[in-house]
N, C-alpha and C positions, 0 to 999 in steps of 0.2 A: 502337272508331271505326270509321264508314264508310269503305270502301275510297275512297283516292285524292279526299280532300277537304281542299284546298290550306287553305283558311281554319283547318278545325282542326289541321291539322300547322302550321301557322305558329304558332298560339294554343299549342299543346303546347310547342313550340320556345321561344318568348318565355316560358313557365311554367319550362321546365327551368333558364332563365337569372337566373330570379327577376325578370324584367320584368314583373310581374303589372298594372302601370298599363296597359301597352301592348297586354297580353294583354285587360283587361278591355275597353280601347275597340274593339280589333278585335272581340270576339264581340259586344258590343253594337251595333255598325254591322251586323254580319252579322245578326244578331237582327230589326234593322227590316224586313230583306225577307224572314224566315223566321222569324218569333215563334215557332212552334211547334216547332221542332226541338229534339230531345230532348236531342241531345250539345251541343249551342250553349248551351241552358240549364243544364245540368249545368257544365261547364267554366266559363261567364260567374260561376257560382256558386264556384267555386273560386276564380277568380282575386279575385271579391271579397272572399269570407272572407282569403284573404291579405293583403287592404289593410286587413284590418278593419271592413269595411263588412257588419256581419252581419245588418241587417235586409236588405238589398239579397240579401245571398248567401241566406239563407233563403226569400226570394220567388222567387227563381230555382229553387232546389233544389226546391221546392213547385210551381212550374209544370213542372218536369221530371217527377216522379214522376206528376203529372195526365196527362201523353202516354202515363203507361201503357208506359214503355221495357221491351223484352224482353233486350236486353243486361244480364247480371247483374252485370258489373262497373259501369255505369252505375247499375245501381240500388243497387248498395253504396255507390258515393261519394256519390249524390244522399241515400241514406238515413241516411248517415254525417251527411251536412252537416245533416239534418232533427234526427239526434239532439242535436247541439251545441246545439239551440235547444228542445229538450226536447218536440218534436213525437211525439205519439201514433203516428204515421203510420211513423214511422222504423223502429219494430219489424217491420210487414207487410214492408216494402221489404226490410229487409235480411234477413228470413228467406224471403222470396221469392228474393231474388237467391243465397243458400244453396242453396236446392232446385233452383233453374236451374243453379246453376254449382259443384256440388259440388266438382269437380277444379280450382278456381280459389282459390288460396292467399291471394290478397289478400281475395277475398269472406268466406272462412271466418272469416280474420283480423279484418276490420271487424265481422263479426256476432258473434265472440267478444268483442269489444272493447264491443260496445254491450251484452252479456248480464252482462259483471264489472261495467260501471258501473251497471247495475239491478239488481246484487246476486243475480243468476241464477248462482251460481258454478259448479254442477254441468253445465249446458248448456254455461256457457263456456268451461269446461275441454275439452270435448268438441269443440267447435270449433276453439278455439288449440290444440289436440295435432294434430288434423288439417292445420291451416294448417302448423305446424312439419314434418309429414309430407311435405307436398306441397313447402314451400320450406325445407328445414334450414337454410339460411344467410340467412335474412331476419331483418334486427336487430327491425323492428318486431313480427314474432311473439313474440320472447322479450322485448322490451318491456312487450306487453300482458300475456303470461304473467306477468312481474313484477307489473305493477298488479295482476291479479286474486289473487294472494298475497298482497300487501300488504293491500290491502282486505279479504281474509279475516283479517287480522291474523299471517300465516304470515311474519315478517319474515327468516328464514333464506332461504326457497325465493324469496323476494323479491328479495333480495341476489341470489344465485345466479344468477336468470333476468335480471335488469338488468344483472348483471357481463357475460353474455353478449352481451345486446344492445349493451352498449359494445364489447366485442372487435369485435364485427362491424362497430361503426360507432364509431369513436373520435371523431369529429368531433359526435355527437349531444349537444350540451350540456344541451340538457332534459334527457335521461336521466341525464346526470351527475350533475346535480342530485338527482334520484330516487336515485341510488346513495349519494350523500354523506348523503342524510336518512336512508336504511335505516342506514349506517354508527352516524350520530347514535342512532338508535333502538335500536342494540346497545351504544351506550356504546363505540364504538370511534372519539374523539374526534381523532386524527392522522389517522387514516383520512379520516374527515369532513372535518377541515378540508382535505385535500391535495386531496380530490373536490371539494369546494365554492368553494374558490379556484381551481382551474383552470376549473371550470365558470362562475364569477365573471366571470374575465378573457376569457373568450368571450361571454358575453350582457351586452355593456357596457352595454345599455338595459334590462336588466331589473335595477330598483332593489330588488326583494326578495331576488334571487339574492346579490346585492353585501352586504345585511344578514346574510344568512344564512352566507357566507362569514366577514364580518368577526368576528360571533358565534363562530364554530368556531375561528377563528384565536385570538380572544381566550380562548377556553378553553383554549388549551394553551398561552397565552404568546407569541404570535408577533404581539409589538405591531404590527412594521411594517406586514405583509401587513394586517393588521386594518385599520390606518389608511388604507392604500393602497384596499382594498374600500370604506370608508365614504367616501373621497372620491369613487368612482367611482359609489357611491349617491346622493351630492347632485348629481351631475351629471345623472344619470339620473331624479332623484325628480319625482314630478307631487302637488299638493295634499297629502293625509294621508300618503303616504309619508314626509314631512319630519318628523313627529312621530316616527314609528317612529325614523327616523334617528337624531334626537336621542336618544331612549331606548336605541339601540343603542351610541351613542357613550359614554353616561353608565355603561352596563354595563362596557364593553371599558376604559373609564378604571378603572374600579374592580377590576379584577385579574379573574383566570381563575374565579372562583366566580361572581360577578353575571353574567358574560359566559354562562358554560353554563349557569346558571339560567333566565335571559332565552330561550336557546336553546331545552333540551332539554323545558322545563316550560311554554314560552308558544309562541314562534315555530315553531320544527319541526313540531309535531305539526299545526299548523293549516294551517303550507305545505305540509306533505306530503299531508293530505287534499287538499287543494285542487287541488294539482297532480296528483295521482292520478286524479281524477273530471275532469280535461281530457283530451284527445286527444293522444296523444302525435305 
């Protein structure tokens, strides 16, 4: 970030407090008078992404990259934003960032995450290992390492890395869902139920997480916990989610075997893959 930029400082402070709408409005106003400022463009993209406005976020990240910024942190952030929209320019931005900032852990981690989700596991491992060496207490680094191992099909190593990430950031409910799904893959159903139920209580607007938790609880006979999760799922549901909730409710009502079958044979594998391919 440029030194002593009061607008950016205020914007980042708003972001730290999760006040994304105010941050977006502040940066939009600033861009009216300085539409080519790469920092304003990039952080405006971050704010729009957090608000769920993916089209606007993508356009802002694209404009940022077009300014050819030389700050590796900015390049990596904008490159990751492009990667979320499958833009092929993401790779060159992230690679350039890693070359320009080899000692910046966040840059190495973001590039490694991109490579991992692109199936380039060997190079991804090099980048993530370098990121961990530079920042050994960074939960995101271990989380991305866990994602890499899971995408490779190594659930044992994936579980270990994701558990480490969760130890370092116990409030990370997204990673807790991944840990729960790892336990499910390993057939450790009580551990899966405990992790998924805890994550579901924290992710009250995540209907899929509620259904996963309900089925895991149903699979081990925790009927009351399963019903609570299904009730939260109904509250959070939108559109097609409701059919899934009905199916999950029928499976839970049928007993442990139907709940486990629906979870392990159907929902968990697809949910696991979908969540692994999304940024942590």
